[in-house]
Jmol script that loads the backbone (N, CA, C; Angstrom):
load data "model"
ATOM      1  N   MET A   1     191.050 -29.747 116.568  1.00  0.00           N
ATOM      2  CA  MET A   1     192.055 -29.597 117.601  1.00  0.00           C
ATOM      3  C   MET A   1     191.971 -30.806 118.520  1.00  0.00           C
ATOM      4  N   SER A   2     193.073 -31.182 119.012  1.00  0.00           N
ATOM      5  CA  SER A   2     193.153 -32.334 119.892  1.00  0.00           C
ATOM      6  C   SER A   2     192.408 -32.071 121.189  1.00  0.00           C
ATOM      7  N   ARG A   3     191.924 -33.117 121.783  1.00  0.00           N
ATOM      8  CA  ARG A   3     191.246 -32.982 123.067  1.00  0.00           C
ATOM      9  C   ARG A   3     192.223 -32.715 124.200  1.00  0.00           C
ATOM     10  N   ASN A   4     193.517 -32.893 123.929  1.00  0.00           N
ATOM     11  CA  ASN A   4     194.532 -32.672 124.955  1.00  0.00           C
ATOM     12  C   ASN A   4     194.758 -31.198 125.258  1.00  0.00           C
ATOM     13  N   TYR A   5     194.376 -30.325 124.345  1.00  0.00           N
ATOM     14  CA  TYR A   5     194.643 -28.901 124.511  1.00  0.00           C
ATOM     15  C   TYR A   5     193.351 -28.180 124.883  1.00  0.00           C
ATOM     16  N   LYS A   6     193.287 -27.756 126.108  1.00  0.00           N
ATOM     17  CA  LYS A   6     192.104 -27.042 126.600  1.00  0.00           C
ATOM     18  C   LYS A   6     192.508 -25.638 127.036  1.00  0.00           C
ATOM     19  N   PHE A   7     191.669 -24.673 126.741  1.00  0.00           N
ATOM     20  CA  PHE A   7     191.904 -23.298 127.143  1.00  0.00           C
ATOM     21  C   PHE A   7     190.994 -22.994 128.322  1.00  0.00           C
ATOM     22  N   HIS A   8     191.594 -22.740 129.468  1.00  0.00           N
ATOM     23  CA  HIS A   8     190.822 -22.586 130.690  1.00  0.00           C
ATOM     24  C   HIS A   8     190.521 -21.129 131.031  1.00  0.00           C
ATOM     25  N   ASN A   9     191.256 -20.190 130.459  1.00  0.00           N
ATOM     26  CA  ASN A   9     191.049 -18.778 130.753  1.00  0.00           C
ATOM     27  C   ASN A   9     190.471 -18.109 129.497  1.00  0.00           C
ATOM     28  N   PRO A  10     189.171 -17.855 129.451  1.00  0.00           N
ATOM     29  CA  PRO A  10     188.567 -17.282 128.243  1.00  0.00           C
ATOM     30  C   PRO A  10     189.044 -15.862 127.937  1.00  0.00           C
ATOM     31  N   GLU A  11     189.624 -15.184 128.908  1.00  0.00           N
ATOM     32  CA  GLU A  11     190.115 -13.830 128.682  1.00  0.00           C
ATOM     33  C   GLU A  11     191.599 -13.801 128.327  1.00  0.00           C
ATOM     34  N   GLY A  12     192.241 -14.937 128.334  1.00  0.00           N
ATOM     35  CA  GLY A  12     193.677 -15.005 128.049  1.00  0.00           C
ATOM     36  C   GLY A  12     193.968 -14.967 126.559  1.00  0.00           C
ATOM     37  N   ALA A  13     195.191 -14.640 126.236  1.00  0.00           N
ATOM     38  CA  ALA A  13     195.658 -14.660 124.846  1.00  0.00           C
ATOM     39  C   ALA A  13     196.440 -15.953 124.633  1.00  0.00           C
ATOM     40  N   TYR A  14     196.158 -16.614 123.525  1.00  0.00           N
ATOM     41  CA  TYR A  14     196.790 -17.895 123.247  1.00  0.00           C
ATOM     42  C   TYR A  14     197.408 -17.883 121.858  1.00  0.00           C
ATOM     43  N   PHE A  15     198.495 -18.612 121.715  1.00  0.00           N
ATOM     44  CA  PHE A  15     199.144 -18.811 120.423  1.00  0.00           C
ATOM     45  C   PHE A  15     199.088 -20.298 120.123  1.00  0.00           C
ATOM     46  N   VAL A  16     198.538 -20.652 118.972  1.00  0.00           N
ATOM     47  CA  VAL A  16     198.421 -22.056 118.592  1.00  0.00           C
ATOM     48  C   VAL A  16     199.246 -22.272 117.336  1.00  0.00           C
ATOM     49  N   SER A  17     200.054 -23.302 117.360  1.00  0.00           N
ATOM     50  CA  SER A  17     200.917 -23.618 116.218  1.00  0.00           C
ATOM     51  C   SER A  17     200.720 -25.082 115.851  1.00  0.00           C
ATOM     52  N   PHE A  18     200.739 -25.372 114.572  1.00  0.00           N
ATOM     53  CA  PHE A  18     200.578 -26.739 114.100  1.00  0.00           C
ATOM     54  C   PHE A  18     201.811 -27.158 113.313  1.00  0.00           C
ATOM     55  N   ALA A  19     202.274 -28.356 113.535  1.00  0.00           N
ATOM     56  CA  ALA A  19     203.426 -28.882 112.806  1.00  0.00           C
ATOM     57  C   ALA A  19     202.970 -29.343 111.424  1.00  0.00           C
ATOM     58  N   VAL A  20     203.824 -29.135 110.438  1.00  0.00           N
ATOM     59  CA  VAL A  20     203.533 -29.555 109.080  1.00  0.00           C
ATOM     60  C   VAL A  20     204.502 -30.659 108.703  1.00  0.00           C
ATOM     61  N   VAL A  21     203.988 -31.720 108.145  1.00  0.00           N
ATOM     62  CA  VAL A  21     204.802 -32.872 107.768  1.00  0.00           C
ATOM     63  C   VAL A  21     205.588 -32.554 106.503  1.00  0.00           C
ATOM     64  N   GLU A  22     206.807 -32.994 106.453  1.00  0.00           N
ATOM     65  CA  GLU A  22     207.695 -32.875 105.287  1.00  0.00           C
ATOM     66  C   GLU A  22     208.049 -31.433 104.948  1.00  0.00           C
ATOM     67  N   TRP A  23     208.355 -30.622 105.953  1.00  0.00           N
ATOM     68  CA  TRP A  23     208.789 -29.243 105.726  1.00  0.00           C
ATOM     69  C   TRP A  23     210.164 -29.165 105.091  1.00  0.00           C
ATOM     70  N   ILE A  24     210.935 -30.232 105.140  1.00  0.00           N
ATOM     71  CA  ILE A  24     212.313 -30.198 104.637  1.00  0.00           C
ATOM     72  C   ILE A  24     212.359 -29.798 103.161  1.00  0.00           C
ATOM     73  N   ASP A  25     211.322 -30.128 102.392  1.00  0.00           N
ATOM     74  CA  ASP A  25     211.295 -29.737 100.981  1.00  0.00           C
ATOM     75  C   ASP A  25     211.323 -28.222 100.796  1.00  0.00           C
ATOM     76  N   VAL A  26     210.737 -27.512 101.746  1.00  0.00           N
ATOM     77  CA  VAL A  26     210.713 -26.049 101.655  1.00  0.00           C
ATOM     78  C   VAL A  26     212.129 -25.488 101.677  1.00  0.00           C
ATOM     79  N   PHE A  27     213.026 -26.149 102.390  1.00  0.00           N
ATOM     80  CA  PHE A  27     214.381 -25.635 102.547  1.00  0.00           C
ATOM     81  C   PHE A  27     215.393 -26.281 101.613  1.00  0.00           C
ATOM     82  N   THR A  28     214.995 -27.249 100.800  1.00  0.00           N
ATOM     83  CA  THR A  28     215.951 -27.916  99.925  1.00  0.00           C
ATOM     84  C   THR A  28     215.700 -27.668  98.450  1.00  0.00           C
ATOM     85  N   LYS A  29     214.501 -27.301  98.064  1.00  0.00           N
ATOM     86  CA  LYS A  29     214.194 -27.070  96.648  1.00  0.00           C
ATOM     87  C   LYS A  29     214.239 -25.576  96.352  1.00  0.00           C
ATOM     88  N   ASN A  30     214.999 -25.216  95.327  1.00  0.00           N
ATOM     89  CA  ASN A  30     215.210 -23.800  95.003  1.00  0.00           C
ATOM     90  C   ASN A  30     213.912 -23.056  94.724  1.00  0.00           C
ATOM     91  N   GLU A  31     212.966 -23.691  94.064  1.00  0.00           N
ATOM     92  CA  GLU A  31     211.715 -22.994  93.753  1.00  0.00           C
ATOM     93  C   GLU A  31     210.951 -22.633  95.025  1.00  0.00           C
ATOM     94  N   TYR A  32     210.998 -23.491  96.031  1.00  0.00           N
ATOM     95  CA  TYR A  32     210.334 -23.192  97.300  1.00  0.00           C
ATOM     96  C   TYR A  32     211.103 -22.149  98.099  1.00  0.00           C
ATOM     97  N   ILE A  33     212.414 -22.212  98.029  1.00  0.00           N
ATOM     98  CA  ILE A  33     213.233 -21.217  98.726  1.00  0.00           C
ATOM     99  C   ILE A  33     212.958 -19.826  98.172  1.00  0.00           C
ATOM    100  N   ASP A  34     212.850 -19.718  96.835  1.00  0.00           N
ATOM    101  CA  ASP A  34     212.556 -18.424  96.211  1.00  0.00           C
ATOM    102  C   ASP A  34     211.208 -17.877  96.674  1.00  0.00           C
ATOM    103  N   ILE A  35     210.209 -18.738  96.729  1.00  0.00           N
ATOM    104  CA  ILE A  35     208.882 -18.304  97.178  1.00  0.00           C
ATOM    105  C   ILE A  35     208.933 -17.853  98.637  1.00  0.00           C
ATOM    106  N   LEU A  36     209.632 -18.618  99.456  1.00  0.00           N
ATOM    107  CA  LEU A  36     209.762 -18.270 100.871  1.00  0.00           C
ATOM    108  C   LEU A  36     210.464 -16.927 101.048  1.00  0.00           C
ATOM    109  N   LEU A  37     211.546 -16.719 100.318  1.00  0.00           N
ATOM    110  CA  LEU A  37     212.288 -15.455 100.418  1.00  0.00           C
ATOM    111  C   LEU A  37     211.476 -14.280  99.904  1.00  0.00           C
ATOM    112  N   GLU A  38     210.735 -14.475  98.822  1.00  0.00           N
ATOM    113  CA  GLU A  38     209.879 -13.407  98.306  1.00  0.00           C
ATOM    114  C   GLU A  38     208.785 -13.052  99.328  1.00  0.00           C
ATOM    115  N   SER A  39     208.232 -14.063  99.980  1.00  0.00           N
ATOM    116  CA  SER A  39     207.195 -13.814 100.978  1.00  0.00           C
ATOM    117  C   SER A  39     207.745 -13.064 102.179  1.00  0.00           C
ATOM    118  N   LEU A  40     208.931 -13.444 102.632  1.00  0.00           N
ATOM    119  CA  LEU A  40     209.546 -12.729 103.743  1.00  0.00           C
ATOM    120  C   LEU A  40     209.899 -11.304 103.367  1.00  0.00           C
ATOM    121  N   SER A  41     210.393 -11.126 102.165  1.00  0.00           N
ATOM    122  CA  SER A  41     210.740  -9.792 101.690  1.00  0.00           C
ATOM    123  C   SER A  41     209.496  -8.904 101.601  1.00  0.00           C
ATOM    124  N   PHE A  42     208.397  -9.464 101.136  1.00  0.00           N
ATOM    125  CA  PHE A  42     207.134  -8.718 101.044  1.00  0.00           C
ATOM    126  C   PHE A  42     206.650  -8.306 102.428  1.00  0.00           C
ATOM    127  N   SER A  43     206.835  -9.197 103.400  1.00  0.00           N
ATOM    128  CA  SER A  43     206.362  -8.928 104.753  1.00  0.00           C
ATOM    129  C   SER A  43     207.158  -7.821 105.444  1.00  0.00           C
ATOM    130  N   GLN A  44     208.372  -7.580 104.995  1.00  0.00           N
ATOM    131  CA  GLN A  44     209.175  -6.515 105.601  1.00  0.00           C
ATOM    132  C   GLN A  44     208.543  -5.193 105.288  1.00  0.00           C
TER     133      GLN A  44
END
end "model"
wireframe off; spacefill off
backbone 0.3
color backbone group
């Protein structure tokens, strides 16, 4: 984790998200779209 992000309240709840490089392939290739849709459907 970057040194820029510090958590000052040890009792607080935090959400951490990381950016992924080249995500556009997930939304343009049919095989990835199918996997994404199946995963979302499973999560429902």
